[in-house]
C-alpha positions in Angstrom: -0.2 -0.2 0.2 1.1 3.4 -1.1 1.0 7.1 0.5 -2.8 8.1 0.4 -4.8 4.6 0.6 -3.4 3.8 -3.0 -2.4 0.3 -3.4 -0.5 -1.7 -6.7 -4.3 -2.7 -8.0 -5.0 1.1 -8.3 -3.6 0.9 -12.2 -6.7 3.3 -13.1 -5.5 6.2 -10.8 -1.9 5.3 -11.9 -2.7 5.4 -15.9 -4.9 8.6 -15.7 -1.7 9.7 -14.0 0.8 9.0 -16.4 -1.1 9.8 -19.2 -1.0 13.5 -17.9 2.5 13.4 -17.1 3.8 12.0 -20.5 1.6 14.2 -22.3 4.0 16.6 -23.9 1.5 18.8 -25.3 -0.1 19.8 -22.2 0.7 22.3 -19.8 4.1 22.0 -17.5 2.2 22.6 -14.3 -0.6 19.8 -15.2 2.5 17.7 -16.2 4.4 18.2 -12.8 1.3 17.8 -10.9 0.8 14.3 -12.4 4.2 13.3 -11.7 4.2 15.1 -7.9 1.1 12.4 -7.0 2.9 9.2 -8.7 5.7 9.8 -6.7 3.1 10.1 -3.3 1.9 6.8 -4.8 5.3 5.5 -4.8 4.3 2.0 -5.5 6.5 -0.1 -8.3 3.7 0.8 -10.6 3.5 4.4 -10.2 7.2 4.7 -10.3 7.0 2.5 -13.5 4.3 5.3 -14.6 6.8 7.9 -13.8 9.4 6.7 -15.4 7.7 6.9 -18.9 8.4 10.3 -18.6 11.9 10.2 -20.0 10.2 8.5 -23.3 9.0 11.8 -24.4 10.9 15.3 -25.2 9.3 18.2 -25.2 9.8 21.3 -27.7 11.0 23.5 -25.4 14.3 22.0 -24.1 14.8 23.8 -20.9 11.3 22.3 -19.3 12.0 19.0 -20.7 15.5 18.6 -19.0 14.3 20.4 -15.9 12.0 18.0 -15.7 13.8 15.0 -16.4 16.3 16.4 -13.8 14.2 16.3 -11.2 12.8 13.0 -11.5 16.4 11.9 -11.6 16.6 13.5 -8.3 13.5 11.6 -7.1 14.8 8.4 -8.0 18.1 8.8 -6.6 16.2 10.5 -3.2 13.7 6.9 -3.1 17.0 4.8 -3.5 16.7 0.7 -3.2 13.4 0.5 -4.1 12.9 2.0 -7.3 15.8 0.1 -9.0 13.7 -2.9 -9.9 11.5 -0.6 -12.1 14.3 1.6 -13.5 15.6 -2.0 -14.5 12.5 -3.0 -16.1 12.3 0.8 -18.2 16.0 0.1 -19.3 15.0 -3.5 -20.6 12.4 -1.9 -22.7 12.8 1.5 -23.7 15.1 4.4 -25.7 15.6 7.1 -23.3 17.4 5.6 -20.6 20.2 8.2 -19.7 18.6 9.2 -16.9 17.3 6.4 -15.3 20.7 4.7 -15.8 22.1 7.6 -13.9 20.6 7.0 -11.4 20.7 3.6 -10.9 24.5 4.2 -11.0 23.8 6.8 -8.3 22.2 4.4 -6.1 23.6 1.1 -6.7 26.8 1.7 -8.2 28.3 1.4 -11.6 28.5 -2.4 -11.5 24.6 -2.7 -11.4 24.3 0.5 -13.9 26.5 -1.1 -16.6 25.0 -4.7 -15.8 21.6 -3.4 -16.7 22.8 -1.8 -19.4 24.2 -4.3 -21.3 21.4 -6.8 -20.4 19.5 -4.5 -22.2 21.8 -4.3 -25.2 21.8 -8.0 -25.5 17.9 -7.9 -25.6 18.2 -5.1 -28.3 20.5 -6.8 -30.3 18.2 -9.9 -31.0 15.8 -7.6 -32.6 15.4 -7.5 -36.2 14.6 -4.2 -37.4 15.9 -2.2 -40.1 16.6 0.9 -37.8 17.2 -0.6 -34.6 16.4 2.7 -32.4 16.7 1.0 -29.1 20.2 -0.4 -29.8 21.2 3.1 -30.9 20.4 4.9 -28.1 21.8 2.2 -25.8 25.3 2.2 -27.3 24.8 5.6 -27.4 25.1 5.6 -23.4 27.9 3.3 -23.2 30.5 6.2 -23.5 29.1 7.7 -20.0 30.3 4.4 -17.8 33.7 3.7 -18.5 34.2 0.2 -17.0 36.1 -3.0 -18.4 33.1 -4.7 -19.8 32.0 -1.5 -21.4 34.9 -1.6 -23.2 34.8 -5.1 -24.4 31.5 -4.4 -25.9 32.3 -1.3 -27.4 35.6 -3.1 -28.8 32.8 -5.7 -30.6 30.4 -2.8 -31.5 32.9 -0.9 -33.9 32.7 -3.6 -36.6 28.5 -3.7 -36.2 27.0 -3.7 -39.8 24.7 -0.5 -38.6 26.5 2.7 -39.4 25.0 4.8 -36.8 26.2 2.4 -33.8 29.5 1.7 -35.4 29.8 5.6 -35.0 28.5 5.9 -31.8 30.8 2.8 -30.7 33.7 4.4 -32.2 33.2 7.5 -30.3 33.1 5.7 -26.9 36.3 3.5 -27.8 38.3 6.6 -28.2 37.3 8.0 -24.7 39.5 4.9 -23.7 42.5 6.7 -24.9 45.3 6.1 -27.7 46.7 2.5 -27.0 43.1 1.0 -26.7 41.4 2.8 -30.0 44.0 3.6 -32.4 44.5 -0.2 -33.6 40.6 -0.3 -33.7 40.3 2.8 -35.8 43.1 2.2 -37.9 41.4 -1.3 -38.8 38.1 0.8 -39.8 39.9 2.7 -41.8 41.5 0.2 -43.6 38.3 -1.4 -44.1 37.5 -1.2 -48.0 33.9 -1.5 -47.0 33.9 1.1 -44.2 31.9 4.5 -45.4 33.1 7.8 -46.2 31.0 9.4 -43.7 32.7 7.5 -40.3 36.6 7.7 -42.1 35.6 12.0 -42.4 34.6 12.1 -38.6 37.7 9.4 -37.7 40.1 11.7 -39.1 38.8 15.0 -37.6 38.9 13.0 -34.1 42.7 12.0 -34.7 43.4 15.4 -36.1 41.8 17.2 -32.8 43.8 14.1 -30.3 47.1 13.9 -32.2 47.2 10.5 -31.9 49.6 8.6 -34.3 48.5 6.0 -36.9 52.1 5.3 -37.5 52.4 1.5 -37.4 49.4 1.9 -40.5 50.6 4.5 -42.2 52.4 2.5 -45.2 49.3 0.8 -45.4 46.4 3.5 -45.5 48.9 5.7 -47.7 48.6 2.7 -50.3 45.0 2.0 -50.0 43.7 5.3 -50.6 41.3 5.8 -48.5 42.4 9.5 -47.4 41.0 12.3 -49.3 43.3 15.0 -50.5 42.5 17.7 -47.9 43.8 14.8 -45.2 47.2 13.6 -44.8 49.5 11.8 -42.6 52.7 13.5 -41.5 56.1 11.7 -40.7 55.0 10.7 -37.0 51.6 9.6 -38.8 49.6 12.1 -37.5 46.7 13.6 -39.2 47.1 17.2 -40.7 45.6 19.3 -43.1 46.9 18.5 -46.4 45.9 20.5 -49.9 42.6 20.6 -51.4 
């Protein structure tokens, strides 16, 4: 039994509040009041309904982020009781940044990473032309530095989806030159890699000053570097002549 006499079976009340809390076209005050009511009910069903707020994006970005940040603070304050609802939400939804951030704060990074990777395992079984859930989950990997995340990123840089590869490479680069450069060089040299992804990699390597020296000869021989980039004597990407 939650506060105000609402029990878990009171699904009708919770459903009505959820509709108001997730109405992106509604007034902010109505959404906020519905969210506060769900928090006061405090049952697992109520928290799961509240978490659905993360599945909508308001046109007014500041209001959207303020509401999501406030809900994050409520989740952290609620502690262990919301771990289950958060994990169930993450397993089946796209917008998981704030819930995972709360889970990390409540239960630690190992638990958050386990939840994120388990959700990614499920998402990878979906046969969809555009697997948005997988893309969004991969985009969150960079925010959770962890050996298991690094291991998964190294696999994902070879994914068949351009967007997944891009996100995975971006995350991989947060682990430093020694971990990232061999796989970055592999992507550059792969004849089936896209020009778009190569361009992004060249720009990142240029900014970071990382060296491709062990692969310099192979890259130049493959002709995969456009004229406006080149490798200097140390194998670093520099601006070329157009």
